[in-house]
C-alpha positions in Angstrom: -12.6 -21.3 -9.4 -11.1 -17.1 -7.3 -11.6 -14.4 -8.1 -8.3 -11.7 -7.1 -9.2 -8.0 -7.5 -6.1 -5.6 -7.3 -5.9 -2.1 -5.6 -3.9 0.5 -6.0 -3.0 2.6 -3.0 -0.3 4.7 -2.0 0.6 5.9 1.5 3.3 8.2 2.5 5.3 8.2 5.6 7.7 11.4 7.5 9.9 8.8 8.6 11.0 5.3 6.4 9.1 3.4 2.7 8.7 1.2 4.8 7.0 2.8 7.7 4.9 4.1 4.7 4.2 1.0 3.5 2.7 -0.6 6.9 0.0 2.0 6.5 -0.9 0.1 3.8 -0.8 -3.1 5.1 -3.3 -1.4 8.3 -5.1 0.5 6.4 -6.7 -1.9 3.6 -5.9 -5.8 6.6 -8.5 -3.4 8.6 -11.1 -4.6 6.0 -9.6 -7.1 3.5 -9.1 -10.4 6.0 -8.7 -12.0 2.8 -5.3 -10.4 0.9 -3.3 -12.7 -0.1 -0.3 -10.4 -1.4 0.6 -6.7 -1.9 3.5 -5.1 -4.8 5.1 -2.5 -4.5 5.6 -0.6 -7.7 7.0 2.9 -6.9 8.9 4.3 -4.6 10.1 7.7 -4.5 10.5 10.6 -1.5 9.7 14.7 -1.6 13.0 16.4 -0.8 13.3 20.0 1.2 16.5 22.8 0.7 17.9 19.0 -0.1 16.9 16.8 2.8 13.9 14.0 3.0 10.6 14.9 4.1 8.6 12.2 2.7 8.8 9.0 1.4 5.6 7.4 -0.4 5.4 4.3 -1.9 2.3 2.7 -4.7 1.4 -0.5 -4.1 -0.8 -3.0 -5.8 -3.3 -4.4 -3.3 -4.5 -8.2 -4.5 -6.7 -10.2 -2.1 -9.9 -12.2 -2.9 -12.6 -11.2 -4.3 -16.7 -11.6 -2.6 -18.7 -10.9 -4.1 -21.4 -8.7 -1.1 -24.6 -10.0 -0.7 
């Protein structure tokens, strides 16, 4: 039987939503080799004087749970 754990990860980027998502993949992928998927829950931007200055993605990251030995 497999158990899947979900973590909420929020990432930001001054470049794009895609860059912010890539940062999530790199951050979680470095120590969670058993990733099964990422769901984008929300996307938003921060503005300064009418210009986008930051892109933000909120994600749910799923990976197979393995008990620590």
